[in-house]
N, C-alpha and C positions, 0 to 999 in steps of 0.2 A: 427593306423596313420602309415606314413611308413616313413624311417630315410634313413641314408646313411651311405652303408657300408662301410669298411674299404677300398675298391677301389675306392669309391668316387661315387658310382651310388645306385640308390634308392633302398631299401631293409624295409621288413615289421619288425616291432619294438612292443614292448611295453607298450613304454614311448611317453606320451602324452605332456610332457613338455621337450624343451631344451634350458639350456642355454649357449647364446656363446656370445661372444665380437664383437664390430659392423661390425670386418671384414669378422664372419663368415654368410655363405651364401652366397658370391660373386660365381658368374659362378654358383652356384646350383638353379634348379629350382622346389621348393615342391610345389605344386599346391593346396594344402588343408589347408596350415596355416589360423587359424582364429581367432587367436588375438596376437596381438605382447603385447609388457610388456616393454616401457624405462624403465631399471633400475635405470638411471643420466640421467644428462640434455646432450644432444649431445650437440657437439660443434660449429655445424653450422647446416642450414637451410637442406644443403646436406646431412648430415649424420641421422639428420632425415627423411628425405624423402625415403633416401634409406632403411634406416632401418622400414616405415610403408610398403614400398614394397616388404618386403620379403611374408606379407599376400594377400590371395584373387586373387590368381593368375589364378584361376577357374574361375574368375566374381562373385563369391558369395560374400555376405554380410561379412564382418569382423570389428573388433575393436582393434585399436590402445590406449592404456593407459601409460602416461607419470607421474610417479612419479620421482620427486627431489627431492635431500636432501638438509641439509642444506651448504654442502660445497661444493657444485656442481659446482657454478658458477668459483667458485674459480680455478678448476681442468679443467672443459671446454676453461676457458680463457687462463691458460695452454697448452693444446691441439691445441685450435686454434693459439696460438702464431705459425705460420711457422719459422721453421728454415732455417735461412739463412746466410750462410757462409761470413765471414766479406769481405770487400772489399778490403784489403791487402794480406789473405788469399786467395781468390778467385781468386787474379790475378798472385799469384805464383804458384796454379793448372794450372792457363791457360797458363804460359808461360811453365809448365813442361808437362802440355800435347803437346803443340807445337812441344817441344822438340822430341816428338815421332810417331809424326804425320806423316801418310803414305796418297800417294794421289790415291784416288779410280779408278783404269785400266778402262776405258771404259766408265766413268762417265763425267761429266762435269770439267772445271779447276777448281771451286770451291770447288770440294765434297773431302773430307778429310776422314780419320776413325784415331782414336785412342784406346786406351788400359783403361780401366775403371782403370785396376792395377795401372796405372800410378802412381807414387810417388811426390809428391813434395818436393824440396829441405832442406824442414826443418823436414823431417822424414826419416828414411833409415829403415821403416818397419811399415804395415799398418794397424797392430789388427784388421783387418777383417770389419773395416770402411773407408780407405782411398778411395775405390772403389765407397762408395756410397757418400762421398763428391763431388768425381768427376762427379758423375751424376747430385749431386743437383748444383755444379756449372754449368755445360752446360743447364742442365734444365733453370737456371737462364739464364743465356745468350740468349737462346730461346726465352721465355719469353719477353726477353726487347729486342727481334728485332735484336739480334747480328748476331746468325745463325738459320738455323732450323734444325732439328734434322731429321735424316733420318734411315731406318731399313738400317742395314747390309746385303749387298747383292754382291752375288757372280758372278763374270764375267769372262768366260775364257780368258786370257790373249793373245794379237797377237805374232805370231812367236814361236810358241810354241809346242813342239810336241805332237800329238794325244795322246799318252803311255804315257805323264806326266800331261794330264789334269784333271787325276782321283785322280791322287797323290797331285795335287793340291789345287783340291778342296776339299779332305779330311781334310787338313791341314788346311784349312780356315773354316770346320766344326769345325772342333776342336779349333779352338779361338773363334768360334762368340760368344761365350758368356761372352766373354773380350772384346768385339769391339764395340763402338758406332761412327757413322757416322752422318755426318753434309755438310752443306754445309753452305760457308761464304753467308752473306746477307749486311752487311752495313761496306762497311771498312772505311769509317769515324769514327766507335767503338771499332776501332783496338787499338788506342793508349791507354795508359793508363789513360791518362783525359777523355777521351771518354767513355773507357770500363767503369770507375766507375760512372759515370753521368748516362749510360744509367741501370747500375745494381740497381743503388740507386733509380733511379724511380720505378724502378719494383717492387722495394722492398718497396717503402712506398705504391705503389697501390695495395696488396699483403695484407698486414698489416691492411690499411683501409677496404678493402670488407670483410678479416676476422672479423674484430672490428664490421661492419656494421651487419654479419651473425648471430652471439654472438648474438648481442643485437634482432636482428629479432625470435630467438628463445627464448630470455627472453620474449617479447614481446609474443609471443605464450602461454610462459606457465603462465603468468601472467592473461591472458585471455582478456587482451586490443585491439587486434587486431582477426580480423576474421582468421582462419587457413588457407583457401582458399584465402582469398587476400593477405596473409604472401607469399605463395608459388609462387601466380601468379606474384607480384612482383619480387619476387626473381630469377623469370625464364623468366622474358623478355628479347628479343634480343635488342642491340641498334645497330642501321647500322651506316656504316663509314659515311652517311652525314647527321647524326645527326633525322634519322628516329627512332622510336620506334614500334616493334614487340611484342602485347602485348599476355599474356594468359590468356586466360579464367577463371575466379576464380570461383570452387564450394565448397559450404557447404552443410554437412547434419545436420546442428544444433549444433556450436560449439559454448563455454562458451561464446566468444564473442556476437556471433551472439542472441544466447539466452538472454546474459542483456541487447542487443539494439534489441529488433523486428522489430521496425520501421525501422533501417537503414543495416537491416542484408540482407549478401549477397543475389544478386537476388532480390529480392525484391523492394529498394528504388535505385534511384539514376541512373546513367548511367554512373558511375567511369569507369569500364572498358569495360562493353557492349561486344558487339560482334565485331569480328575482322572489323576494320575501312579499309575503301577501298584506294587502294593507291591514293598518292598525285595525282592527274591530272596534267600533262605535257603538253606541247606545241605540237601538232601533228609534226612527221616528215615529212618535204615538203620542201627538197630541192631545188627544181624547180620551187618555187611557182613564183618565179619574170618573170619565161620563160613562165607558162600558165597563170597570169595576172587573169582575174574573170574568165577564162573558171574553170573548172571542171578538166578537161584532157587535157593534151600536148601530142603531136602528135611526135614523134623524130624518122626521114625518114634517111633510110639506102640506101645507093648507090648501085649496080649491085658489088655482090663479098665483099660487105663490113664484118668485123666479127664484129658482137656487143658483143662478149666477153669482151674486152678493155671498152666499156661503162657501162657495166652489172658490173664490176669492181670498177670501178668508181663511182659507184650508190651506191653500198654496203658500199663504203668507206666513203661516207658521211651520210650515216645512212639509208638508205633503206635494209628495212630485207625481204619484201615479196615478192616472185617473182614467176609470172605464166607464163605456157607454157615454161618452160626451163626442161629439161632432168637433172635424178639423176645425172649424172656425168659432166651436167652444175653446178649444184648443188652444189656437191663436190669441184669444184674449186673455186667454190665462197668462201665456207666455208673456206677453207683452204685460199684464200688471205684475208680472213675477220678476221682472228683470233677468237678473243672470242667474238663478237658479233655473235650473230646467225642468222641464212641463213634459212626461211621457203622458201619450195616449196608447193604455192598453189594450192594441184590437188585432195584434198580430196573429189570433187566430189558429195559433200553435196546439195541437192534440197532446205532443209530447213535450213537456217540461214546461207549458206555459208559464210566464211572469208570476202570476199571479199564485203557483205554486209551492213559490219559493222565495220571494220578494220578502223580508222581513220589515221592511217599514210599511206603513199604516198603507191601505189602497184604498181610493172612493169609489164606489160603484154607483151610478148614478140609474133608479131603474126606471122604467117608463113601463113595461108591457108583463111584466115580470121579474124573476128572481134567476138569474143565468147560472147554469149548473158550476162555473166559476167561483160564483162568489160563495155557493152554497159548498164546493167541497175546499174552499182555502179557510173559510169556518169551519170544517169539518179539522181542519191541520192545527189552529187555534193560533191561528196569524192575526193581526190587527186588521178589523175589516171596518169600512163605515159604509154602510148601505145610503141611500138618501130616495125618497119617495112620498109619494100621497100615502098621507095617513090611512086612505081606504084602501089599501093595498091588499089581495087578500091572498093568504101563504099557499103555496102552490102543493103541499101536500095533504091542508086539509081547506077547500075551499070555502067551508061553511063556517071561518075563523077568519078575522082580520090578521095580518102578518104580525103588526105592532103586538096585539093578545098575545104573544106565543113567543115574545122577545122577553130575555132578561135585561135589555137597558135600551131604551126609549128614551127620544129625546126631542121637543119640536123645535124646528129650525130655528123659529124668531128668539125662543128664548137662548138657545145656542149662541146665536148671533150679539146679541147681549152680553154673553158672558166673554165671549172669546174679543 
């Protein structure tokens, strides 16, 4: 077996058994661990899963065995009870940190820096623990949505001689271990009442989650629930709109599944099943009333018109896919659209191109004719916006203008005023 040398590297060893705390192995990737023995009851599903994960990193079969003792539940409950600072002392520490706060040069006006070693007014020395309580206070505030923690970073100050830059940087690096940076997020929570209410809500939430996780481990030990289902339920994700992203449970025949083979994970029911398809939403079709019953809307440009203003407005009302624009125009559109994605449909696929199945509207910017993809998309009945010169000829009847043969036509200038 290989073990860890004094420098933390993998080294040969004659020992086949390693005894360690739950923290042992963090950041260490030993591939050939075959067996995990939990000598006590983990206080949370996270700790249990972390300990199990030390084994089998080479992909081979492994075994994890849990041996709880008679007093483990009480010890685990004590460990599970997250240590939070009280509201009065927490507020006092926050006020003390505010008195030593520094504005971070070159960053936003709401980004600040404090020292972890700052002492509150009720202490004259730290006894090695004050910094940790400051960290806990700021972490609690971040979880409560009052601030966002940031990594301390050095930025060269303005109007400083080049020969001073290195000295200032060295000074910052010497202090960096004692610095915490954060951004203010919610000004309404900076009053004592708002601050206290916000952190108390977070304290209650953390306790509820901690108790639920401890109870899940108890269920696992008692064999009342499948281990795979417990892990899957714990690691599901709740979205901001109330959605639920589930984790698929996997079980190699745990005690619960052996006791209830008819309802074992992977055999009966569709409680979790495979990931569900996203909830269907109404297609994005902001110009529906202009195109009427036609699947296509032709937006005409006069000589000298710049279509970018129209493209930007269409992106602003939800259109995401554009065909026939350059990467430079796409970048300008993405900058204007902010967090909404802008997709340039130029994949060149002959089999199942995006234009065949994208249910939301697609914009085609026409330069020297109408691409086959646009024609095919219109024939498929999918919402299509065509932007081109009012003098564009119809590809099938050159003696006719394209606009003359369309059911839905609108001038770009008039459309912009309406949008």
